[in-house]
C-alpha positions as CSV (number, residue, x, y, z in Angstrom):
1,X,0.0,-0.2,-0.2
2,X,1.4,3.5,-1.1
3,X,0.5,6.5,1.0
4,X,2.0,9.5,-0.8
5,X,-0.3,12.1,1.3
6,X,2.9,11.5,3.9
7,X,5.6,13.1,1.3
8,X,7.1,16.5,2.3
9,X,6.9,18.3,5.6
10,X,4.8,17.1,8.4
11,X,4.7,19.0,11.6
12,X,4.7,17.2,14.8
13,X,2.3,19.7,16.3
14,X,3.3,20.8,20.1
15,X,0.1,20.9,22.8
16,X,0.0,24.3,23.9
17,X,-1.0,24.9,27.8
18,X,-2.6,27.5,29.7
19,X,-0.6,28.2,33.1
20,X,-2.6,26.3,35.0
21,X,-2.2,23.3,32.9
22,X,-5.0,23.0,30.5
23,X,-4.8,22.7,27.2
24,X,-4.6,25.8,25.5
25,X,-7.1,24.8,22.4
26,X,-7.2,28.9,21.3
27,X,-3.4,28.7,20.8
28,X,-3.8,25.1,18.8
29,X,-6.2,26.8,16.5
30,X,-3.6,29.4,15.6
31,X,-0.5,27.0,15.8
32,X,-2.3,24.7,13.3
33,X,-3.2,27.6,10.9
34,X,0.4,29.0,10.9
35,X,2.1,25.8,10.1
36,X,-0.9,25.1,7.3
37,X,-0.2,28.8,5.8
38,X,3.9,27.9,5.9
39,X,3.3,25.2,3.6
40,X,3.0,21.9,5.9
41,X,1.7,19.1,3.6
42,X,0.4,17.2,6.7
43,X,0.0,17.6,10.5
44,X,1.5,14.7,13.1
45,X,-1.1,14.9,16.1
46,X,0.1,13.2,19.8
47,X,3.7,12.6,18.9
48,X,6.4,13.3,21.4
49,X,6.7,17.4,20.6
50,X,3.1,16.9,21.8
51,X,3.8,15.6,25.4
52,X,1.8,12.4,25.0
53,X,3.1,11.2,27.6
54,X,1.3,13.7,29.8
55,X,-2.0,13.6,28.4
56,X,-5.1,11.6,29.4
57,X,-7.3,9.5,27.4
58,X,-9.9,12.0,27.3
59,X,-7.3,14.6,26.5
60,X,-6.1,12.9,23.6
61,X,-9.2,12.5,21.9
62,X,-10.5,16.0,22.1
63,X,-7.0,16.8,20.5
64,X,-7.9,14.5,17.8
65,X,-11.5,16.0,17.1
66,X,-10.5,19.1,17.3
67,X,-7.7,19.0,15.0
68,X,-9.4,16.9,12.6
69,X,-12.1,19.8,12.6
70,X,-9.3,22.4,11.7
71,X,-7.8,21.0,9.4
72,X,-10.6,19.6,7.5
73,X,-10.1,20.3,3.6
74,X,-7.0,22.0,4.1
75,X,-4.6,18.9,4.8
76,X,-4.5,15.6,6.3
77,X,-4.0,14.8,9.9
78,X,-2.0,11.5,11.2
79,X,-2.2,10.6,14.7
80,X,0.5,8.9,17.4
81,X,-1.0,5.7,18.8
82,X,1.7,3.5,20.5
83,X,3.3,2.6,23.3
84,X,4.7,-0.8,25.0
85,X,1.4,-2.5,26.0
86,X,0.7,-3.9,22.9
87,X,-3.2,-4.5,23.8
88,X,-3.7,-1.1,25.3
89,X,-2.0,0.2,21.7
90,X,-4.8,-1.9,20.0
91,X,-7.6,-0.7,22.5
92,X,-6.7,2.8,21.7
93,X,-6.8,1.6,18.0
94,X,-10.7,0.6,18.6
95,X,-11.5,3.5,20.9
96,X,-10.2,6.7,19.8
97,X,-11.9,9.4,17.2
98,X,-10.0,8.1,13.8
99,X,-12.6,8.1,11.3
100,X,-11.3,11.2,9.5
101,X,-8.0,10.3,10.4
102,X,-4.9,9.9,7.2
103,X,-2.9,7.4,8.9
104,X,-1.6,6.2,12.4
105,X,2.3,6.8,13.7
106,X,3.1,4.5,16.1
107,X,6.4,4.4,18.3
108,X,8.3,1.2,19.0
109,X,7.5,-0.6,22.9
110,X,9.5,2.1,25.4
111,X,11.0,0.8,28.3
112,X,10.7,-2.7,28.0
113,X,13.7,-3.6,24.8
114,X,11.8,-6.5,23.4
115,X,14.0,-8.5,21.2
116,X,13.7,-8.0,17.4
117,X,11.2,-10.4,17.2
118,X,9.1,-9.1,19.7
119,X,9.0,-5.5,18.0
120,X,8.7,-7.4,14.5
121,X,5.3,-9.3,16.6
122,X,4.3,-6.1,18.4
123,X,3.7,-4.1,14.9
124,X,2.2,-7.1,13.1
125,X,-0.5,-7.4,16.2
126,X,-1.2,-3.8,16.0
127,X,-1.5,-3.5,12.6
128,X,-3.7,-6.4,12.2
129,X,-6.6,-4.5,14.4
130,X,-6.8,-1.1,12.6
131,X,-8.2,-0.2,9.3
132,X,-5.7,2.8,9.5
133,X,-2.2,2.8,7.3
134,X,0.6,2.5,9.8
135,X,4.0,4.5,9.9
136,X,6.7,2.8,12.1
137,X,8.4,5.5,14.3
138,X,11.9,4.4,15.4
139,X,13.4,6.8,18.2
140,X,15.7,4.9,20.2
141,X,16.8,7.8,22.1
142,X,13.7,7.8,23.8
143,X,12.8,4.2,23.5
144,X,15.8,2.6,24.5
145,X,15.8,0.2,21.4
146,X,16.3,0.5,18.3
147,X,14.3,-1.1,15.6
148,X,16.7,-3.0,13.0
149,X,16.8,-2.3,9.5
150,X,16.1,-5.8,9.1
151,X,12.6,-5.6,11.4
152,X,11.6,-2.9,9.4
153,X,12.3,-4.3,6.2
154,X,10.5,-7.5,7.6
155,X,7.4,-5.4,8.2
156,X,7.8,-3.6,4.7
157,X,7.6,-6.9,3.3
158,X,4.6,-8.7,4.9
159,X,2.6,-6.3,6.6
160,X,0.8,-4.8,3.4
161,X,-0.9,-1.7,5.8
162,X,2.4,-0.4,7.2
163,X,3.2,2.0,4.6
164,X,6.3,3.6,5.8
165,X,8.5,4.8,9.0
166,X,9.9,8.2,10.3
167,X,13.5,6.8,11.0
168,X,14.7,9.1,14.1
169,X,17.7,6.5,14.7
170,X,20.1,9.1,13.3
171,X,21.9,5.9,11.9
172,X,22.4,7.3,8.5
173,X,24.1,3.8,7.3
174,X,20.9,2.0,8.9
175,X,18.6,4.4,6.8
176,X,20.4,3.8,3.6
177,X,20.2,0.2,3.9
178,X,16.2,0.7,4.4
179,X,16.5,3.3,1.4
180,X,18.1,0.5,-0.9
181,X,16.2,-2.2,-0.1
182,X,13.0,-1.4,1.0
183,X,9.6,-2.4,-1.6
184,X,9.0,0.6,-3.7
185,X,5.7,1.8,-2.4
186,X,7.0,2.1,1.8
187,X,7.7,5.6,2.3
188,X,10.6,6.9,4.4
189,X,10.4,10.4,6.2
190,X,13.2,11.9,8.4
191,X,12.6,12.3,12.2
192,X,15.2,14.7,12.3
193,X,15.0,18.3,11.9
194,X,19.6,18.5,11.6
195,X,19.6,15.4,9.5
196,X,16.5,16.3,6.7
197,X,18.7,17.7,3.9
198,X,21.1,14.8,4.0
199,X,18.4,11.9,4.5
200,X,16.5,13.4,1.5
201,X,19.4,13.5,-0.8
202,X,20.1,9.8,0.1
203,X,16.3,9.3,-1.0
204,X,14.0,10.2,1.9
205,X,10.5,11.6,1.0
206,X,10.1,14.3,3.4
207,X,10.0,15.0,7.3
208,X,8.3,14.5,10.1
209,X,9.5,18.5,12.2
210,X,9.2,19.6,15.1
211,X,11.2,23.1,14.2
212,X,8.1,23.4,12.0
213,X,5.8,24.5,14.7
214,X,7.8,27.9,14.3
215,X,9.3,27.8,11.2
216,X,6.7,26.0,8.9
217,X,7.7,28.7,6.0
218,X,11.9,27.4,6.0
219,X,11.4,23.5,6.7
220,X,8.9,23.6,3.9
221,X,11.1,25.5,1.3
222,X,13.6,23.0,2.2
223,X,12.1,20.0,2.0
224,X,10.2,21.1,-1.3
225,X,13.7,22.6,-2.7
226,X,15.3,19.2,-1.9
227,X,12.9,16.8,-3.1
228,X,12.6,18.4,-6.5
229,X,16.3,18.4,-6.8
230,X,17.3,22.0,-5.8
231,X,20.0,21.2,-3.3
232,X,21.8,24.6,-3.4
233,X,18.5,26.3,-2.7
234,X,18.0,23.6,0.1
235,X,21.4,23.6,1.6
236,X,20.7,27.6,1.8
237,X,17.8,27.0,3.9
238,X,19.5,24.6,6.1
239,X,22.7,26.7,6.9
240,X,20.4,29.4,7.4
241,X,18.4,28.0,10.3
242,X,21.3,25.3,11.9
243,X,22.0,27.3,14.6
244,X,18.0,27.7,15.3
245,X,18.3,23.9,15.3
246,X,20.9,23.8,17.5
247,X,19.2,25.8,20.2
248,X,15.7,24.0,19.9
249,X,17.1,20.7,21.0
250,X,20.3,21.7,23.1
251,X,18.2,21.0,26.4
252,X,14.8,19.3,25.6
253,X,12.2,18.8,23.2
254,X,9.7,20.4,23.4
255,X,10.9,23.0,25.6
256,X,13.2,24.4,23.1
257,X,10.2,24.7,20.3
258,X,7.7,25.7,22.9
259,X,10.7,28.7,23.9
260,X,10.5,29.6,20.1
261,X,6.6,29.7,19.6
262,X,6.1,31.9,22.9
263,X,8.8,34.5,22.0
264,X,7.1,34.0,18.4
265,X,3.4,35.1,20.2
266,X,1.9,31.5,19.2
267,X,1.7,30.1,22.4
268,X,2.7,30.3,26.3
269,X,5.4,29.0,27.8
270,X,3.7,26.1,29.3
271,X,4.6,22.3,30.0
272,X,3.9,19.8,32.1
273,X,6.0,18.0,34.4
274,X,8.4,16.1,34.4
275,X,9.6,18.3,31.3
276,X,10.5,22.0,32.3
277,X,10.4,25.3,30.3
278,X,14.5,25.8,29.1
279,X,16.8,27.6,31.2
280,X,16.9,31.4,31.2
281,X,20.4,31.2,29.3
282,X,18.9,29.1,26.5
283,X,15.8,31.2,26.1
284,X,17.8,34.2,26.0
285,X,20.3,32.9,23.7
286,X,17.1,32.3,21.4
287,X,16.1,35.5,21.7
288,X,18.7,36.8,20.6
289,X,18.9,34.7,17.1
290,X,15.4,35.7,16.9
291,X,16.3,39.0,17.0
292,X,19.4,38.5,14.9
293,X,16.7,37.0,12.1
294,X,14.4,40.2,12.5
């Protein structure tokens, strides 16, 4: 199965909060408009950047419904549903409001550190219990367990509704192995803003970006230029925002991107514990970068 809509720039949406900790839906509305006007091709709701581990089930359902409604007719919405309890992931897939969702982004099981065979069986079971296409998400820095290229390729070849992967391992050799050996219809996108340019040069079809929450025009321009083979333009954009990306991920995601967005007037600088706002020194550095750019 091929899912052409996941080519280009996706944005892993933040979840804006009020000072009292409640979800700031007016700010989420503003952010969705900002990224769509900035040229992103699709939205990814309830990813790591959305502080999903701190959201209740009811809050997740509210966010899905709100995001789908606000994006309707403009761009597709992909929803993140994953975890280290296969049965619970399947339960969420069966009970969350997913009728108008394009696909599911499902992170590999964290903390449990399953074997390669365990990873394969987890994803096969999840895929068997949803009518929606699945996009694998490999982010070993957060999960504690890499999904080897061999497992990704086995799933790509054997499970028809697993249609792609967001690769955030940072391992360029592993990424190239997947790109070389994958089925033609299987989509590989970057999960690392800093590596997006080089990974598209290797054959990836876009990015699911954190930075695009604020730098939507830059990331969309970079990705579009690179996909068109205009690497001079893409390289110029990359180097123009490279310092911003370094600042964004220096301490924590999503604390970094929320600092940018707060200074840019998109949302409050509010996070849920255990994540806290960036340090005063980093906040000052981010402000200085933005001032230098304006």
